[in-house]
C-alpha positions as CSV (number, residue, x, y, z in Angstrom):
1,M,-21.4,-31.2,-10.9
2,K,-20.9,-27.7,-9.6
3,K,-23.6,-26.2,-11.7
4,S,-26.2,-28.8,-10.6
5,L,-25.1,-28.4,-7.0
6,C,-25.4,-24.6,-7.1
7,L,-28.9,-25.0,-8.5
8,L,-29.9,-27.5,-5.9
9,L,-28.7,-25.3,-3.1
10,S,-30.4,-22.3,-4.6
11,I,-33.7,-24.1,-4.6
12,A,-33.1,-25.2,-1.0
13,I,-32.5,-21.7,0.3
14,A,-35.4,-20.3,-1.8
15,T,-37.7,-22.9,-0.2
16,L,-36.5,-21.8,3.3
17,A,-37.2,-18.2,2.4
18,A,-40.7,-19.0,1.0
19,A,-42.3,-17.6,4.1
20,C,-40.5,-14.3,3.6
21,T,-41.2,-13.6,-0.1
22,S,-41.6,-9.9,0.7
23,L,-37.9,-9.7,1.5
24,P,-36.0,-7.6,-1.1
25,L,-33.0,-9.9,-1.0
26,A,-34.7,-13.4,-1.2
27,E,-34.8,-13.5,-5.0
28,H,-31.1,-12.6,-5.2
29,I,-29.8,-15.4,-3.0
30,D,-27.5,-17.9,-4.7
31,H,-25.1,-20.3,-3.2
32,N,-21.9,-22.0,-4.2
33,A,-19.3,-24.0,-2.3
34,E,-16.4,-21.6,-2.1
35,W,-14.3,-22.1,1.1
36,E,-10.7,-21.7,2.3
37,M,-8.5,-23.8,4.6
38,V,-5.2,-23.1,6.1
39,I,-2.9,-25.9,7.3
40,E,0.3,-25.5,9.4
41,S,3.3,-27.8,9.6
42,L,4.1,-29.2,13.1
43,D,7.8,-28.9,12.7
44,D,9.8,-25.9,13.9
45,S,9.1,-24.0,10.6
46,C,5.4,-23.6,11.4
47,K,4.9,-23.2,7.7
48,R,1.4,-22.4,6.6
49,V,-0.3,-23.4,3.3
50,T,-3.6,-22.1,2.0
51,I,-6.0,-24.5,0.2
52,K,-8.9,-23.0,-1.7
53,S,-12.0,-24.7,-3.1
54,S,-11.2,-23.4,-6.5
55,E,-7.9,-25.3,-6.5
56,V,-9.1,-28.8,-5.5
57,A,-11.0,-31.5,-7.4
58,A,-14.8,-31.2,-7.6
59,P,-16.6,-32.8,-4.7
60,T,-19.0,-35.8,-4.8
61,C,-22.5,-34.9,-3.9
62,E,-25.1,-36.9,-1.9
63,G,-28.3,-34.9,-1.4
64,H,-27.2,-31.7,0.4
65,T,-23.8,-33.0,1.4
66,L,-20.5,-32.4,-0.4
67,H,-17.4,-34.7,0.0
68,Y,-14.0,-33.4,-0.9
69,E,-11.0,-35.9,-0.7
70,N,-7.3,-35.4,-0.6
71,L,-7.3,-31.6,-0.4
72,G,-4.4,-30.1,-2.3
73,G,-3.0,-33.6,-2.8
74,R,-2.9,-34.1,0.9
75,D,-4.6,-36.8,3.1
76,I,-7.2,-34.3,4.4
77,D,-10.9,-34.8,3.6
78,L,-13.7,-32.3,3.9
79,T,-17.5,-32.8,4.2
80,I,-19.9,-29.9,4.0
81,T,-23.6,-30.6,4.9
82,Y,-26.4,-28.1,4.2
83,A,-29.5,-28.8,6.2
84,A,-32.5,-27.1,7.7
85,S,-31.4,-25.6,11.1
86,K,-32.3,-27.5,14.2
87,T,-32.0,-24.4,16.4
88,C,-33.1,-21.7,14.0
89,E,-36.6,-22.1,12.5
90,G,-36.7,-21.3,8.8
91,G,-33.0,-21.1,8.5
92,M,-30.2,-23.3,6.9
93,E,-27.1,-24.6,8.6
94,I,-23.8,-25.2,7.0
95,I,-21.9,-27.8,9.0
96,P,-18.4,-28.7,7.8
97,T,-16.5,-31.8,9.1
98,I,-12.7,-32.1,8.6
99,E,-10.8,-35.4,8.8
100,N,-7.0,-34.9,8.9
101,N,-4.8,-37.9,8.2
102,E,-1.9,-35.8,6.8
103,K,1.2,-36.6,8.9
104,G,3.1,-33.5,10.2
105,W,0.3,-31.0,9.4
106,M,-2.4,-29.4,11.5
107,V,-5.6,-27.8,10.1
108,Q,-5.2,-24.3,11.5
109,S,-8.4,-22.6,10.2
110,F,-11.4,-23.1,7.9
111,E,-13.4,-20.3,6.3
112,T,-16.9,-21.4,5.6
113,P,-18.7,-21.3,2.2
114,S,-20.1,-18.0,1.3
115,L,-23.4,-16.8,-0.3
116,T,-21.5,-15.2,-3.1
117,A,-24.6,-14.5,-5.2
118,L,-26.2,-12.5,-2.4
119,K,-26.7,-8.9,-3.5
120,A,-27.3,-6.0,-1.2
121,N,-29.7,-3.2,-2.0
122,V,-28.7,0.5,-1.8
123,D,-30.9,1.0,1.2
124,D,-29.6,-2.0,3.1
125,A,-27.1,-1.9,6.0
126,F,-24.8,-4.3,7.7
127,L,-25.3,-4.6,11.5
128,V,-22.1,-5.9,13.1
129,P,-21.4,-6.6,16.9
130,I,-18.2,-4.5,17.0
131,G,-18.2,-3.6,20.6
132,T,-21.8,-2.7,21.5
133,G,-22.8,-2.6,17.8
134,F,-22.1,-0.7,14.6
135,R,-24.2,-0.1,11.4
136,I,-22.6,0.1,8.0
137,P,-25.0,1.7,5.4
138,I,-24.6,0.5,1.8
139,K,-25.6,3.9,0.5
140,N,-22.8,5.6,2.4
141,T,-20.3,2.9,1.3
142,L,-21.2,3.5,-2.3
143,E,-20.6,7.3,-1.8
144,L,-17.3,6.5,-0.3
145,Y,-16.4,4.3,-3.3
146,E,-16.7,7.4,-5.6
147,K,-13.8,8.9,-3.6
148,V,-11.9,5.6,-3.4
149,K,-11.8,5.4,-7.2
150,N,-9.8,8.6,-7.4
151,T,-7.5,8.2,-4.4
152,E,-4.1,6.7,-4.6
153,D,-4.2,5.3,-1.0
154,P,-7.9,4.7,-0.4
155,N,-7.5,3.7,3.3
156,T,-6.5,7.3,4.2
157,L,-10.2,8.0,3.8
158,F,-11.1,5.8,6.7
159,K,-11.2,7.0,10.3
160,R,-8.6,5.5,12.6
161,K,-9.5,2.1,14.0
162,D,-12.5,1.6,11.7
163,K,-12.6,-2.0,10.5
164,W,-14.2,-1.3,7.1
165,R,-11.4,-1.1,4.6
166,W,-10.8,-1.0,0.9
167,C,-9.1,-4.2,-0.3
168,Q,-7.2,-3.1,-3.4
169,E,-6.4,-6.6,-4.7
170,Q,-10.0,-7.7,-4.6
171,S,-11.5,-4.4,-5.5
172,R,-14.1,-4.5,-2.7
173,F,-14.7,-3.3,0.8
174,C,-13.8,-5.8,3.5
175,L,-14.2,-6.2,7.2
176,S,-12.7,-8.8,9.5
177,V,-13.2,-8.9,13.3
178,A,-12.1,-11.4,15.9
179,Y,-14.4,-13.1,18.3
180,P,-14.4,-13.1,21.3
181,S,-12.6,-9.7,21.9
182,E,-13.3,-6.0,22.1
183,Q,-13.5,-6.2,18.3
184,C,-16.5,-8.6,18.2
185,T,-18.7,-9.3,21.2
186,M,-21.4,-11.7,19.7
187,Q,-21.5,-14.3,17.0
188,W,-24.1,-12.8,14.7
189,V,-24.5,-10.2,12.0
190,A,-27.4,-9.0,9.9
191,L,-27.9,-7.5,6.5
192,Q,-30.9,-5.3,7.2
193,G,-33.2,-4.1,4.5
194,K,-36.4,-1.9,4.5
195,K,-38.7,-4.8,5.2
196,G,-36.4,-7.5,6.4
197,G,-33.1,-9.1,5.8
198,I,-30.8,-12.0,6.4
199,Y,-29.5,-13.2,9.8
200,F,-26.0,-14.8,9.7
201,A,-24.7,-16.4,12.8
202,S,-22.3,-19.0,14.1
203,H,-24.3,-21.2,16.5
204,D,-21.1,-22.3,18.2
205,N,-21.9,-23.5,21.7
206,R,-18.1,-23.6,22.4
207,F,-17.9,-19.9,21.8
208,S,-14.6,-20.6,20.1
209,Y,-12.0,-18.4,18.4
210,K,-13.2,-17.2,15.0
211,Y,-13.4,-14.2,12.6
212,I,-16.5,-12.6,11.0
213,N,-15.5,-11.6,7.5
214,I,-17.7,-9.4,5.3
215,A,-16.8,-8.4,1.7
216,F,-18.8,-6.0,-0.5
217,D,-18.3,-5.2,-4.1
218,P,-19.6,-1.7,-4.8
219,Q,-19.8,-2.2,-8.5
220,T,-21.9,-5.3,-8.5
221,L,-23.4,-5.1,-5.0
222,D,-22.3,-8.7,-4.5
223,T,-21.9,-9.5,-0.8
224,Q,-20.1,-12.2,1.1
225,I,-20.5,-13.0,4.8
226,R,-18.3,-15.8,6.1
227,F,-17.0,-17.2,9.3
228,R,-13.3,-18.2,9.6
229,Y,-13.0,-20.8,12.4
230,M,-9.6,-21.1,14.1
231,L,-8.8,-24.8,14.7
232,E,-6.4,-27.4,16.2
233,C,-7.2,-30.4,14.0
234,F,-4.1,-32.6,14.4
235,P,-3.2,-35.7,12.3
236,G,-5.6,-38.6,13.1
237,E,-8.4,-36.3,14.3
238,R,-11.9,-35.5,12.9
239,V,-13.3,-32.1,13.8
240,E,-16.9,-31.0,13.3
241,V,-16.8,-27.2,12.7
242,A,-19.5,-25.2,14.4
243,P,-22.7,-24.6,12.4
244,T,-23.0,-21.4,10.4
245,V,-26.7,-20.3,10.1
246,C,-28.3,-18.3,7.4
247,K,-31.9,-17.2,8.0
248,P,-34.2,-14.7,6.2
249,Y,-36.4,-12.6,8.4
250,E,-39.1,-10.0,8.1
251,G,-39.3,-6.7,9.9
252,E,-36.6,-5.1,12.0
253,W,-33.2,-6.4,13.3
254,Y,-34.8,-7.2,16.6
255,A,-35.8,-10.6,15.1
256,C,-32.1,-11.4,14.7
257,A,-31.2,-10.5,18.3
258,D,-34.2,-12.6,19.5
259,T,-33.1,-15.6,17.5
260,Y,-29.5,-15.4,18.8
261,R,-30.7,-14.9,22.4
262,K,-32.9,-17.9,22.2
263,W,-30.1,-20.0,20.9
264,F,-27.6,-18.6,23.4
265,L,-29.8,-19.4,26.4
266,A,-30.3,-22.9,25.3
267,H,-26.5,-23.4,25.6
268,R,-25.2,-20.9,28.2
269,S,-26.7,-19.5,31.4
270,I,-26.4,-15.9,32.5
271,I,-25.0,-15.4,36.0
272,E,-27.3,-14.4,38.8
273,R,-25.8,-11.2,40.1
274,P,-26.0,-10.1,43.8
275,E,-28.5,-7.3,44.4
276,W,-25.8,-4.7,45.0
277,I,-24.6,-5.2,41.4
278,K,-28.2,-5.2,40.0
279,S,-28.9,-1.9,41.7
280,S,-25.5,-0.4,41.3
281,R,-25.3,3.3,40.2
282,G,-21.8,3.1,38.8
283,W,-18.2,3.5,40.0
284,L,-15.4,5.9,40.6
285,L,-12.3,4.4,39.1
286,A,-9.3,5.7,41.0
287,I,-5.6,5.0,40.2
288,L,-4.0,5.3,43.6
289,K,-0.4,5.2,42.4
290,Q,0.9,5.5,38.9
291,Q,3.6,3.7,36.9
292,N,6.2,6.4,37.7
293,D,5.8,5.8,41.4
294,E,3.6,9.0,41.8
295,I,1.1,8.6,44.5
296,I,-2.3,10.1,43.5
297,V,-4.4,8.9,46.4
298,P,-2.9,7.4,49.6
299,Y,-4.8,4.6,51.3
300,E,-6.0,6.9,54.1
301,E,-8.0,8.9,51.6
302,I,-10.0,5.9,50.2
303,G,-12.7,6.4,52.8
304,G,-12.4,10.2,52.7
305,L,-11.7,11.9,49.3
306,L,-12.8,9.0,47.1
307,A,-15.9,8.0,49.1
308,D,-17.0,11.6,49.5
309,A,-16.6,12.4,45.8
310,A,-18.6,9.3,44.9
311,E,-21.3,10.2,47.4
312,E,-21.5,13.8,46.0
313,R,-22.2,12.3,42.6
314,G,-24.4,9.4,43.6
315,I,-21.9,6.7,42.8
316,D,-21.8,3.6,45.0
317,I,-18.7,1.6,44.0
318,L,-15.0,2.4,44.2
319,G,-12.7,0.7,41.8
320,L,-9.2,0.9,43.2
321,F,-6.4,0.6,40.5
322,G,-2.7,1.0,41.1
323,R,-3.2,-0.2,44.6
324,G,-0.1,-2.4,44.8
325,I,3.6,-1.7,45.5
326,G,4.4,-1.2,41.9
327,G,1.6,1.2,41.0
328,H,-0.6,0.8,37.9
329,D,1.0,-1.2,35.1
330,R,4.1,-2.2,37.0
331,F,5.3,-5.3,39.0
332,Y,2.3,-7.5,37.9
333,P,1.3,-9.9,39.4
334,D,2.7,-8.4,42.7
335,Y,0.0,-6.4,44.4
336,R,1.4,-6.2,47.9
337,P,0.2,-3.1,49.7
338,D,2.7,-0.3,49.4
339,P,4.3,1.0,52.6
340,K,4.6,4.4,51.0
341,M,0.8,4.7,50.8
342,G,0.3,3.4,54.3
343,G,0.8,-0.4,54.1
344,E,-1.7,-3.2,54.5
345,K,-3.2,-1.9,57.7
346,A,-4.1,1.5,56.1
347,L,-5.5,-0.2,53.0
348,K,-7.8,-2.4,55.0
349,K,-8.9,0.6,57.1
350,G,-9.5,2.7,54.0
351,I,-11.7,0.0,52.4
352,A,-13.6,-0.4,55.7
353,E,-14.2,3.3,56.0
354,A,-15.5,3.5,52.5
355,K,-17.9,0.6,53.1
356,A,-19.1,2.2,56.3
357,K,-20.2,5.1,54.1
358,G,-22.2,2.7,52.0
359,K,-19.7,2.2,49.2
360,R,-18.7,-1.2,47.6
361,V,-15.1,-1.7,46.7
362,V,-13.5,-3.6,43.8
363,L,-9.8,-4.2,43.6
364,Y,-7.9,-4.1,40.3
365,T,-5.8,-7.1,39.1
366,N,-4.5,-7.7,35.6
367,G,-5.8,-11.0,34.3
368,Q,-3.0,-11.6,31.8
369,L,0.1,-9.4,32.1
370,L,3.4,-10.4,33.8
371,D,6.0,-7.7,34.3
372,M,9.2,-8.8,32.6
373,N,11.3,-6.1,34.4
374,E,11.2,-6.0,38.1
375,T,8.7,-8.5,39.5
376,P,10.7,-9.8,42.4
377,Q,11.5,-13.4,41.5
378,Y,8.1,-14.0,39.9
379,W,9.3,-13.4,36.3
380,P,12.6,-15.3,36.5
381,D,11.2,-18.2,38.5
382,T,7.6,-18.5,37.1
383,G,6.5,-15.8,34.8
384,R,8.8,-16.5,31.9
385,I,7.8,-20.2,32.1
386,I,4.0,-19.7,32.0
387,S,4.1,-16.9,29.3
388,V,2.6,-17.5,25.9
389,R,5.2,-18.3,23.3
390,L,4.8,-17.4,19.6
391,N,5.5,-19.6,16.6
392,D,8.9,-17.9,16.1
393,G,10.0,-19.0,19.5
394,K,9.7,-15.5,21.1
395,L,7.5,-14.7,24.0
396,W,4.4,-12.7,23.4
397,Q,5.0,-9.2,24.7
398,Q,3.0,-6.0,25.4
399,T,4.5,-2.7,26.4
400,Y,3.1,0.2,28.4
401,H,5.1,3.5,28.6
402,K,2.9,6.0,30.4
403,Y,5.3,8.7,31.7
404,D,8.3,10.4,30.2
405,S,9.9,10.3,33.7
406,A,9.8,6.5,33.9
407,P,11.0,3.7,31.6
408,A,8.7,1.6,29.5
409,R,7.3,-1.6,31.1
410,H,7.4,-4.8,29.1
411,F,5.0,-7.6,29.9
412,G,4.6,-11.3,29.0
413,L,1.2,-12.8,28.5
414,A,0.2,-15.5,31.1
415,C,-1.0,-18.7,29.4
416,H,-4.5,-19.5,30.8
417,S,-3.9,-23.2,30.0
418,C,-1.4,-23.2,32.8
419,A,-2.8,-24.4,36.2
420,T,-0.2,-22.2,37.9
421,W,-1.8,-19.1,36.5
422,R,-5.3,-20.3,37.4
423,E,-4.3,-20.8,41.0
424,K,-2.6,-17.4,41.0
425,M,-5.9,-15.8,39.9
426,L,-7.7,-17.5,42.8
427,Y,-5.0,-16.5,45.2
428,L,-5.4,-12.8,44.2
429,A,-9.2,-13.0,44.5
430,K,-8.9,-14.5,48.0
431,D,-6.5,-11.8,48.9
432,A,-8.9,-9.1,47.7
433,N,-11.6,-10.6,49.8
434,D,-9.3,-10.7,52.9
435,L,-8.6,-7.0,52.4
436,G,-12.3,-6.4,52.7
437,A,-13.1,-5.8,49.0
438,D,-16.5,-6.8,47.5
439,G,-15.0,-7.9,44.1
440,I,-12.0,-8.2,41.9
441,L,-11.5,-6.9,38.4
442,Y,-9.4,-9.1,36.1
443,D,-8.3,-6.5,33.6
444,Q,-8.3,-7.2,29.8
445,L,-10.0,-10.6,29.9
446,A,-12.8,-9.6,27.6
447,V,-10.6,-7.3,25.5
448,S,-7.8,-9.6,24.1
449,K,-8.6,-12.0,21.3
450,P,-7.5,-15.7,21.6
451,T,-4.1,-16.6,20.2
452,Y,-1.9,-19.7,19.7
453,C,0.6,-20.8,22.3
454,Y,3.7,-22.7,21.2
455,H,5.3,-23.2,24.6
456,P,6.2,-26.9,25.0
457,D,6.3,-26.8,28.8
458,H,2.8,-25.7,29.6
459,G,1.1,-29.1,29.7
460,H,-0.9,-28.5,26.6
461,R,-0.2,-29.7,23.1
462,V,1.6,-27.5,20.7
463,P,0.2,-25.3,19.3
464,K,-2.8,-24.6,21.5
465,I,-5.5,-22.0,21.2
466,V,-5.4,-20.0,24.5
467,Y,-7.6,-17.2,25.8
468,E,-10.6,-19.2,24.6
469,A,-12.2,-22.0,26.7
470,D,-9.3,-21.9,29.1
471,R,-9.8,-18.2,29.9
472,L,-13.5,-18.8,30.6
473,D,-12.8,-21.9,32.6
474,N,-10.4,-20.1,34.9
475,M,-12.8,-17.2,35.5
476,A,-15.6,-19.7,36.2
477,Y,-13.3,-21.6,38.6
478,V,-12.5,-18.5,40.5
479,Q,-16.1,-17.4,40.6
480,R,-17.3,-20.8,42.0
481,E,-14.5,-20.9,44.6
482,M,-15.2,-17.3,45.8
483,T,-18.9,-17.9,46.0
484,K,-18.2,-20.6,48.6
485,I,-16.2,-18.1,50.6
486,N,-18.4,-15.0,50.0
487,P,-21.6,-15.3,48.0
488,E,-21.7,-11.5,47.5
489,F,-18.2,-11.4,46.0
490,V,-18.2,-10.4,42.3
491,I,-15.8,-11.2,39.4
492,M,-15.4,-8.4,37.0
493,T,-13.4,-7.9,33.8
494,E,-12.6,-5.2,31.3
495,G,-14.3,-5.2,27.9
496,L,-17.5,-6.9,26.8
497,A,-18.1,-10.5,25.6
498,D,-21.3,-12.6,25.6
499,Y,-19.4,-15.8,26.3
500,E,-18.5,-14.5,29.7
501,L,-22.0,-13.7,30.8
502,N,-22.0,-16.8,32.9
503,T,-19.2,-15.6,35.2
504,V,-18.9,-11.8,35.0
505,G,-21.0,-9.8,37.5
506,M,-20.3,-6.5,35.9
507,F,-18.2,-5.5,32.8
508,H,-15.8,-2.5,33.0
509,G,-16.7,-1.1,29.6
510,Y,-13.8,-1.0,27.1
511,C,-14.9,-1.3,23.5
512,K,-16.6,0.7,20.8
513,G,-19.9,2.0,22.1
514,S,-19.1,1.6,25.8
515,I,-16.5,4.4,25.3
516,V,-18.6,7.5,24.9
517,P,-18.3,8.8,21.3
518,Q,-17.8,12.5,20.5
519,K,-21.1,14.2,20.0
520,H,-20.5,15.0,16.3
521,I,-19.6,11.4,15.6
522,M,-22.8,10.1,17.3
523,R,-24.8,12.6,15.3
524,E,-23.6,11.0,12.0
525,R,-26.1,8.2,12.7
526,F,-29.0,10.7,12.8
527,D,-27.7,12.6,9.7
528,D,-27.3,9.2,8.0
529,K,-23.7,10.1,7.3
530,G,-20.6,8.2,8.1
531,V,-19.6,4.9,6.6
532,V,-19.5,3.2,10.1
533,Q,-22.2,4.4,12.5
534,Y,-22.7,3.8,16.2
535,F,-25.5,1.3,16.8
536,T,-25.1,1.1,20.6
537,E,-28.3,-0.7,21.4
538,M,-27.4,-3.9,19.6
539,F,-25.7,-5.7,22.5
540,H,-27.9,-4.5,25.3
541,Y,-31.1,-5.4,23.4
542,T,-29.8,-8.9,23.0
543,F,-28.7,-9.2,26.6
544,P,-30.6,-6.6,28.7
545,E,-29.7,-8.2,32.0
546,N,-26.1,-7.5,31.5
547,V,-24.5,-4.8,33.7
548,V,-21.7,-2.8,32.0
549,T,-20.2,0.6,32.9
550,I,-19.7,3.3,30.4
551,R,-16.1,4.3,29.9
552,M,-15.1,7.9,30.5
553,T,-11.3,8.5,31.1
554,S,-12.0,11.8,32.8
555,P,-13.0,13.1,36.2
556,S,-15.9,14.9,34.6
557,N,-18.9,13.8,32.6
558,S,-20.6,16.2,30.2
559,R,-24.4,16.4,29.9
560,F,-24.1,14.6,26.6
561,S,-22.2,11.6,28.2
562,M,-24.6,11.4,31.1
563,N,-27.6,11.3,28.7
564,Y,-25.8,8.7,26.5
565,N,-25.3,6.6,29.6
566,L,-29.0,6.6,30.5
567,S,-30.3,6.2,27.0
568,F,-28.4,2.9,26.3
569,G,-28.7,1.4,29.8
570,F,-25.1,1.7,31.0
571,R,-23.9,2.2,34.6
572,N,-21.9,5.4,35.1
573,E,-18.2,5.7,35.5
574,L,-15.9,8.5,36.7
575,E,-12.1,8.2,36.4
576,L,-9.4,9.7,38.5
577,R,-6.1,8.8,36.8
578,Y,-3.7,11.7,37.2
579,A,-2.7,14.4,39.7
580,A,-4.5,17.1,37.8
581,D,-7.6,14.9,37.8
582,R,-7.4,14.9,41.6
583,E,-7.5,18.7,41.7
584,Y,-10.6,18.7,39.6
585,L,-12.3,16.0,41.7
586,K,-11.4,17.6,45.0
587,H,-11.5,21.3,44.3
588,K,-13.4,21.4,41.0
589,K,-10.4,23.1,39.4
590,V,-10.1,22.7,35.6
591,P,-6.5,21.8,34.8
592,K,-4.3,23.1,32.0
593,I,-2.7,21.2,29.2
594,E,0.7,21.6,30.8
595,D,-0.5,19.7,33.9
596,Y,-0.4,16.5,31.8
597,V,3.0,17.3,30.1
598,N,4.7,14.3,31.6
599,V,1.9,11.8,30.6
600,R,2.6,9.9,27.4
601,T,-0.5,7.7,27.0
602,V,-3.4,10.2,27.3
603,S,-4.6,13.1,25.3
604,S,-4.7,16.1,27.6
605,V,-6.6,17.9,24.9
606,K,-9.3,15.2,25.0
607,I,-9.5,15.3,28.8
608,I,-9.7,19.1,29.0
609,R,-12.2,19.2,26.1
610,E,-14.5,16.9,28.1
611,M,-14.1,19.2,31.1
612,E,-14.9,22.3,29.0
613,E,-17.9,20.6,27.5
614,T,-19.0,19.7,31.0
615,G,-19.1,23.4,31.8
616,D,-19.4,24.7,35.4
617,P,-18.1,21.9,37.6
618,A,-20.7,22.5,40.3
619,A,-23.6,22.4,37.9
620,S,-22.1,19.3,36.3
621,V,-21.9,17.5,39.6
622,K,-25.5,18.5,40.3
623,Y,-26.7,17.0,37.0
624,Y,-24.5,14.0,37.5
625,K,-26.3,13.1,40.7
626,Q,-29.7,14.0,39.3
627,T,-29.4,11.6,36.4
628,L,-28.1,8.7,38.7
629,D,-30.9,9.4,41.2
630,F,-33.3,9.4,38.3
631,Q,-32.0,6.1,37.0
632,Q,-32.5,4.7,40.5
633,E,-35.9,6.2,41.1
634,H,-37.1,4.4,37.9
635,A,-34.9,1.3,38.5
636,E,-37.9,-1.0,37.9
637,L,-37.6,0.0,34.3
638,L,-34.2,1.5,33.7
639,K,-32.2,-1.1,35.7
640,H,-34.4,-4.2,36.2
641,G,-36.6,-3.9,33.1
642,R,-36.4,-5.5,29.7
643,Y,-34.5,-3.1,27.4
644,L,-36.5,-2.9,24.1
645,A,-34.4,-0.2,22.4
646,G,-36.8,1.2,19.7
647,N,-38.8,-2.0,19.2
648,G,-42.5,-1.0,19.0
649,V,-41.9,2.6,19.8
650,Q,-43.8,5.1,17.6
651,F,-41.8,8.3,17.7
652,E,-41.8,11.6,15.8
653,A,-39.8,14.7,16.6
654,S,-39.2,18.2,15.2
655,S,-35.5,17.5,15.0
656,Q,-33.6,14.5,13.5
657,Y,-31.3,14.7,16.6
658,A,-33.8,12.9,18.9
659,M,-34.3,9.3,19.7
660,A,-36.5,7.1,21.9
661,N,-35.6,3.9,23.7
662,A,-38.0,1.7,25.7
663,W,-37.9,-0.5,28.8
664,A,-40.6,-2.8,29.9
665,T,-41.2,-4.1,33.5
666,Q,-40.6,-7.8,34.0
667,D,-44.4,-8.4,34.2
668,G,-44.9,-6.5,30.9
669,K,-47.6,-4.2,32.4
670,R,-45.7,-0.9,32.4
671,L,-43.3,0.7,29.9
672,G,-41.0,3.6,30.0
673,V,-39.8,5.4,26.9
674,L,-36.8,7.5,27.4
675,V,-36.6,10.4,24.9
676,W,-33.2,12.0,24.3
677,N,-32.7,15.3,22.5
678,L,-29.1,15.4,21.3
679,S,-29.6,18.8,19.6
680,D,-28.7,22.2,21.0
681,E,-32.3,23.5,20.6
682,E,-35.6,22.4,22.2
683,V,-37.7,19.9,20.2
684,A,-41.3,19.0,20.1
685,Y,-42.0,15.2,20.0
686,D,-44.8,12.7,20.0
687,V,-44.4,9.2,21.3
688,A,-46.8,6.2,21.6
689,Y,-46.7,2.5,22.1
690,K,-49.4,0.2,20.7
691,G,-51.6,-1.4,23.4
692,F,-50.4,1.1,26.1
693,K,-51.6,4.5,27.4
694,A,-49.2,7.3,28.4
695,T,-49.8,8.1,32.1
696,A,-46.9,10.3,33.2
697,V,-43.8,12.0,32.1
698,Y,-40.6,12.8,34.1
699,A,-37.3,14.5,33.7
700,P,-34.1,14.1,35.8
701,D,-33.6,17.8,36.3
702,M,-37.1,19.2,36.5
703,E,-39.6,19.0,39.3
704,S,-42.6,18.5,37.0
705,V,-43.2,17.9,33.3
706,K,-46.5,18.0,31.4
707,F,-47.6,16.1,28.3
708,G,-46.9,18.2,25.3
709,D,-44.0,20.1,26.9
710,K,-41.1,20.5,24.5
711,L,-37.8,18.7,25.3
712,G,-35.0,21.1,26.1
713,A,-31.6,21.0,24.5
714,Q,-29.4,18.1,25.6
715,S,-32.2,16.8,27.8
716,L,-34.2,13.7,28.7
717,H,-37.9,12.9,29.2
718,L,-39.1,9.5,30.5
719,V,-42.7,8.8,29.4
720,I,-44.5,6.2,31.4
721,F,-47.0,3.9,29.7
722,E,-49.5,1.4,31.2
723,K,-51.8,-1.2,29.8
């Protein structure tokens, strides 16, 4: 039965790939029905049992549908249907259905069948939406394998926080990232070859909790790409798991992004942002008061020091963190104005003065953390009750210890399935509006991955997946209610996630790619070195209308970081976090390492390195403003245009450390190609775009540029094309 089934499905996928016979992978595609299910007992033990396809009786087969009965000797049935995709032309869907009649057990997860006979080629690469995007070249992975074979602990060869790992038991490289979270921002991956590749996606219109799992055998080149769906299938329930789509494609990876975007827009809208967000230049993130009670910026300086520093650099939004009585990462969710900083009257006045100077103001609120230490009455009366409980009966907990001179703060995690927390979120948004702010940032709500809550008193069944639909529903609820009060009011969050595009006006970047990489790490992509390379354009090409800030935890931005910002379509950020940062911002004085000696959670070496790379502070501020002015002068392209990345760009340069990204106006009649020279020497380049004629070239820091001029070290040119 399994042999004939495998043959049948191989024929089916080969037929679907018939239009793409030039694909190097098509002839290698095979299919079998390997899958894995985890069930969990509903008693206090919360015991989990794994059921694998290799351990159960062979299925019955009706056409392209498989039926499994009594999995693992339990009253759980599984149906897997393979069919031509309804939403992805030329692709195939795998749609599992689970029927659970096993008393006392819940189906907790299901990992889909894999294309185990899929073989990668040496020149292929995985494209994975880790943060804004990463590329994993097969060639470099094979080179790493040569080192792995001779290393006692192979994972010491991997850079910190890389997700690509050597799995010793399986003798293969593995990757597993959770969606939606900072780890994984979209539900699609690609295996990209020289002339095409394979698009793998979960067309899950619930945007639910799942893992993208990739496994690669360096000896055989066998490749598996699977989705592990996290579930709540209780006894007596039948659950249709979201479709997993496999589709061969020709050409570049843009075809995958276009396919995913088309599917996405059929199921989810993208919020219409107010004009001040669409045109925003970026923000100055200022922590007014720190966790150790140290006041960095009193309220009276919001409209002075902060607004003036932002104006000097061309920034138009102030993000006020640590604005409450407890300071940053303390007393949450108590954000009462601090009398030590001037009280409510001074806070309102400071916000009003900043707005009078043309600045918008967004107030910080944590969207999930509840201080377990000193929140007056909130924790003992409410917080401990609405916190997420784990399966061992303990409360979920997160700790922040930022200063040697202050104790660690311990936080519970508010359960978003509790109406109490939803109403608290709305209350805090209304309070921000009453203080005169233009928006509120709910910190961490596109960073944290979903989890299970086992608390019996939250009004949800146990266990319940939280930080999934409930998180989004709460944000949408606040956004709708605040729009009634103030249509210009914006909801922000930290991180990046496509499923929040219908509520979030601007993302405060916190994920791989939105945090500026070090120059030498970024250059690995151009050297074709490194096992995991930055592929920053992946998210922005898919969703060009999204507004997200770069993340720079420093009061200075180097020329490299400013150019990175423009080249990938971010909005700029400047951060004032510590007393020494204030001195740099106000007096342009570069601090010393000992100025950060009391700070536990920041690398003073990293901050100072960024300042040293920035060079002369006065010259840095000048280039800072020049680049933001430049982005605004060409806003029709660089802010409001359709980001094309390198799609269609014909580009050559005398150095490998140069790249070109394109933007098109909404009417498609004009193009701008931004050429970035990452090297420390000037380069000659040639750029063209089929069907368009180059008409002008501009640079942010030069009055005039001519065609044929070389591009200076660490510099930008914007070449304008018209039909």
